[in-house]
N, C-alpha and C positions, 0 to 999 in steps of 0.2 A: 302362670297365667299375672300381672299385677293388674292389682287390681288399685282403679286410679279415684282415688279420694278425694271427694267437693268440698270442699273452699265457700263461705258466702259470708259476708257483715255491710254495713253499711249504717248508715246516725240513721239519731234511731233523737223522739219526741216526745214530749207527752208535758202534761201538766193537772192533780186535781185539784178540788174546791173541796173545800165544806161546809155547809152550814147546820145548821139547829135539829140532827136529827134527821143528812142527809149528804153523798159525797157524788161525785160529780165529778165528768173529769172525762179525754181519751186517753189514748196514747198511737205513735204512727211513728211504726218500725218502715226501710229499705230496707233488702237486701240485692246484695248483684255477686253473680263470682267470681272471684281470682286467682285460682286453684283450683285447674284439679273439671271435671263435669264435663268438659267432651259437648254431647247432643244432648246434658241433661242442664244446660247451664241458666244459673240461676235470677230473674229480675223483679223480685216482686216485694209487693207494699203490699201491709200488712196492719190493720188498725184493731184498738180492743177499744171501744165502747165501755164505758163506766156509770153505775148507775145502787144506791143502791138505800133507801133508805129506813133505820132501824124502828121497830113496833115497841110495843110495849115486852117484857119481860125474854127481853133481851133475845128478842126475833129480827132477824131480818129483811127484806126481799124487793131482787133487784135480779138488776141486767147475770144471765150465767159469762161465764171471762168469756167469751164464742167472738175466736179470729177473726177477719171479713180478709181474704185477701183474693189479693189479684195478683193476675201475673201476667207484668210488658208483652214474654216470652206470646205468651197465648192467648192478649188483646185478652180475658176476657177474666172473670170473677172466681174465678174456680172454690170461689168457701164464702160462701153468705147467709151467715146463720139471722135467725134471729134467735132469744130462751131468756129462761128466767129460770128463778135461779132463790129455793128460801133456807136462809141457816138462821141455828139455835145453837148460843153461845149457852156452854153448865163448865161449871169447877169441880172439876174431882182432888181434894182438896185445894192448894195454892193454888193446880193448876187450867190454866185453862181449856178450854179441847171444843173444834166449833164442829158443829155432823152442820153437816152442804145436802139441798141436794137439787140438781139445776136441772132442764132439756129442755134440749138446741133446734130446730126444724133447723135446715138447712134449702134452701130455695137453689143456689149452684149448685148441685152435686152429680154432675154430671163426667166428673176427676176423677181423684184419688180422695171426697172424702160421703159417710155415710148424709143418707138422705135425714137420719132426724141422730139426734143423744142423748145416752138418760144419763150423768153421772151422782148418783149415791159418795162423798168424801168424810174426816175424819183426820181434822186439825188441829194435830199438840199446836202452841201456842204455846211462846215461850219470853214471858217479854224480860227489856234484858233495863 
């Protein structure tokens, strides 16, 4: 049996702005099926708000890395999370490492997304 792949692409736009101790912005991406799919056509808009505030001691607090997803095929929000994260930047020798804990609650959990999400992340940063 032939397994048909789904391909999607679309435009994206975004911005970030920085003020002392504050980073904020918004990204938007729109995806449309162009090859494959059949009954699983893709036509979604994805919004990612960004808000991050620096705290003393290399701590920061802000919005989680949430993606708000509107599905134009279903005419409904398929993901509508609100969340926050707390992060700490430390150095191991010369290597900066960020530890992040985030929590999201999803108001649109009728589809494939969970009602709540807890993430613990370790990011190794390699400055250029």
